[in-house]
C-alpha positions in Angstrom: -27.0 -115.1 55.9 -29.2 -117.9 57.6 -27.7 -119.3 60.8 -28.1 -122.8 62.3 -26.7 -124.6 65.0 -25.8 -128.2 64.6 -23.8 -130.9 66.7 -20.1 -130.7 66.3 -20.0 -134.4 64.9 -22.5 -133.1 62.0 -19.3 -131.4 60.4 -17.0 -133.9 59.0 -14.2 -133.6 56.5 -15.4 -130.4 55.4 -18.9 -131.3 54.8 -22.0 -130.4 57.0 -24.8 -133.1 57.6 -27.7 -131.1 58.6 -30.3 -132.6 61.0 -33.9 -133.0 59.4 -35.5 -130.2 61.4 -32.8 -127.7 60.0 -33.1 -129.4 56.4 -36.9 -129.0 56.4 -36.4 -125.4 57.7 -34.1 -124.7 54.7 -36.2 -126.6 52.0 -39.8 -126.2 53.1 -39.9 -122.6 55.1 -37.2 -120.7 53.7 -37.4 -122.5 50.2 -33.3 -122.0 49.8 -31.8 -123.1 46.5 -30.3 -126.7 47.6 -27.2 -126.4 45.3 -26.3 -122.8 45.4 -27.3 -120.8 48.6 -24.9 -120.3 51.5 -25.7 -120.4 55.2 -23.8 -120.1 58.5 -23.2 -123.2 60.8 -22.5 -123.0 64.3 -21.1 -125.8 66.4 -21.5 -124.1 69.8 -18.0 -123.7 70.1 -17.9 -120.2 69.1 -16.6 -121.0 65.7 -19.0 -120.4 62.6 -18.6 -122.1 59.1 -19.6 -120.4 55.8 -21.3 -123.2 54.1 -22.7 -123.7 50.4 -25.6 -126.0 50.1 -24.8 -129.0 47.9 -28.2 -131.0 48.0 -29.4 -134.1 49.3 -27.6 -137.4 49.3 -28.9 -140.5 50.8 -31.6 -138.6 52.1 -29.5 -136.1 54.2 -29.1 -132.3 53.2 -25.2 -131.5 52.9 -23.3 -128.6 52.5 -19.5 -127.7 51.8 -17.6 -125.6 54.3 -16.2 -122.7 52.3 -14.6 -120.7 55.3 -14.2 -121.3 58.8 -14.5 -118.1 61.1 -12.6 -118.4 64.4 -14.4 -117.9 67.8 -13.6 -114.6 69.4 -10.9 -115.0 72.0 -12.3 -112.6 74.5 -14.4 -114.0 77.4 -17.6 -112.2 77.9 -19.0 -112.1 81.5 -21.9 -114.8 82.1 -25.3 -114.0 83.0 -27.2 -116.8 84.7 -31.0 -116.7 85.5 -32.7 -118.5 88.1 -36.4 -118.4 87.6 -39.6 -120.1 89.2 -41.3 -122.8 87.3 -44.5 -121.3 85.8 -47.2 -121.8 82.9 -45.8 -122.9 79.9 -46.3 -119.9 77.8 -44.3 -118.1 80.5 -41.5 -120.1 80.7 -41.3 -120.4 76.9 -41.2 -116.4 76.7 -38.6 -116.3 79.2 -36.2 -118.8 77.3 -36.8 -117.1 74.1 -36.3 -113.5 75.2 -33.7 -114.4 77.6 -31.5 -115.9 74.8 -32.1 -112.7 73.0 -30.8 -110.7 75.6 -27.6 -112.8 76.2 -28.4 -115.1 79.0 -25.6 -117.7 79.5 -27.4 -120.1 81.7 -31.2 -120.8 82.8 -31.7 -122.4 85.9 -35.4 -122.9 86.9 -36.4 -123.9 90.3 -39.4 -124.9 92.5 -39.9 -122.4 95.5 -42.7 -122.5 97.9 -45.1 -120.4 95.8 -44.2 -121.8 92.5 -47.2 -122.5 90.1 -45.7 -125.5 88.6 -44.3 -127.8 91.2 -43.2 -130.7 89.0 -39.1 -131.1 88.9 -39.7 -134.0 86.4 -39.7 -132.7 82.8 -41.1 -135.3 79.9 -38.9 -135.7 77.0 -41.2 -133.5 74.6 -41.3 -130.6 76.8 -37.5 -130.5 77.4 -36.8 -130.6 73.5 -39.4 -127.9 72.9 -37.5 -125.8 75.5 -34.1 -126.8 73.8 -35.6 -126.0 70.3 -36.9 -122.4 71.5 -33.5 -121.5 72.8 -31.6 -122.7 69.5 -34.1 -120.9 67.3 -34.0 -117.6 69.3 -29.8 -118.1 69.2 -30.0 -118.2 65.5 -32.4 -115.4 65.3 -30.4 -113.1 67.6 -27.0 -114.1 66.0 -25.3 -115.6 69.0 -22.4 -117.9 68.6 -23.2 -120.2 71.5 -26.2 -121.7 72.9 -27.3 -120.8 76.5 -27.2 -123.6 78.7 -30.5 -125.2 80.1 -30.4 -126.9 83.5 -32.7 -129.2 85.1 -35.3 -127.8 87.4 -34.0 -127.8 91.1 -35.7 -127.3 94.4 -34.9 -123.6 95.5 -32.8 -124.4 98.4 -30.7 -126.9 96.4 -30.1 -124.6 93.4 -28.8 -121.6 95.4 -25.4 -123.3 95.6 -25.1 -124.0 91.8 -24.3 -120.5 90.6 -20.9 -119.2 89.8 -19.2 -118.3 93.1 -17.5 -115.3 91.7 -20.4 -113.7 90.0 -22.6 -110.7 91.3 -25.6 -112.7 93.1 -28.6 -110.8 93.0 -32.2 -111.6 94.1 -35.2 -109.6 92.8 -37.8 -108.9 95.9 -40.8 -106.5 96.0 -39.7 -106.0 99.7 -36.5 -104.5 98.7 -36.4 -100.6 99.3 -36.9 -98.9 96.1 -33.7 -97.3 96.3 -31.9 -100.6 96.2 -31.9 -100.4 92.1 -29.1 -101.7 90.1 -26.4 -99.6 89.2 -22.8 -100.0 87.4 -21.2 -100.0 90.9 -23.1 -103.4 91.8 -21.0 -105.1 89.2 -17.6 -104.3 90.4 -15.7 -107.0 92.0 -13.0 -106.4 94.7 -10.3 -104.0 93.4 -12.4 -102.1 91.3 -12.3 -104.7 88.4 -15.4 -105.9 86.7 -17.2 -108.9 87.9 -17.1 -112.0 85.8 -20.6 -112.2 85.5 -24.0 -111.9 87.5 -26.5 -114.5 88.8 -30.1 -113.3 89.1 -32.9 -115.0 91.0 -36.6 -114.0 89.8 -39.5 -115.4 92.1 -42.8 -116.9 91.1 -46.0 -115.0 90.7 -46.7 -114.7 94.6 -43.1 -113.6 95.1 -40.5 -115.1 97.5 -41.1 -115.6 101.0 -39.1 -113.8 103.8 -37.5 -117.0 104.5 -36.5 -117.7 101.0 -34.9 -114.1 100.7 -33.1 -115.0 103.8 -31.6 -118.4 102.4 -30.6 -116.4 99.4 -28.8 -113.8 101.4 -26.8 -116.6 103.3 -25.7 -118.0 100.0 -24.3 -114.5 99.1 -27.1 -113.2 97.1 -28.2 -109.3 97.4 -31.6 -107.8 97.3 -32.4 -105.4 94.7 -35.6 -103.6 93.6 -37.1 -103.2 90.2 -39.0 -100.3 91.1 -42.1 -99.3 93.1 -44.4 -101.1 90.4 -44.7 -104.8 91.2 -43.9 -106.5 87.8 -45.3 -109.7 86.3 -42.8 -112.8 86.9 -41.9 -112.9 83.0 -41.5 -109.2 82.8 -39.4 -109.1 85.9 -37.0 -112.0 84.4 -36.6 -109.9 81.1 -36.2 -106.5 83.0 -33.5 -107.8 85.5 -31.5 -109.4 82.5 -31.6 -106.5 80.2 -30.3 -104.4 83.2 -27.5 -106.7 84.0 -26.6 -107.2 80.4 -26.3 -103.5 80.1 -24.0 -103.0 83.1 -22.0 -106.1 82.4 -21.5 -105.0 78.5 -22.7 -108.5 77.1 -23.2 -108.2 73.5 -24.6 -111.7 73.2 
């Protein structure tokens, strides 16, 4: 069943009012029957709504809520990814694939060697990033959208990650034996950590001073192996490993 995220206010009195972008996809791309087909609608609360399309009224595509599927009460660990701003295609790849892998929040930053040093994003770029995340979340059957944070300077962003998470910084200068394992994600007392926060540097890597700043903020160096990975590859490799060890099912 096709899935669509909508704003909570789009669901009123058992009726869904689809935004025009979703309506065009339903009608023009998927070519669904606007009077018969059913879809799954999500309001980013974790709940899902089984909806039967009921055609356009006053130019707006609507649907009738048939059933409400309540959110899973279990709380999954959070996985937050901090990554250096880079070329457009690399950032879009990270957002799309990171969403599929279960990232809870994206925190782009500008560090000493970042290729893209602009902290101000225009509305079109921000809207495109949000659309990429939404579409990836729909495709991968997530019930909540990852958060997208505004870019920050590297030093300012270090303190924004969850305090209780396992804090990690990938660095090519870390010893190869410092590879991630299940033990890295155990909190005090042997209990599972509430999540992980991962930092991935730019194409030129982190400077030694930036690694020192991260360690001062509670981050631990780790290695992704002897091969030096591209920035976007490192992001996805680290996220996949963390999701595995945290037991994240997205």
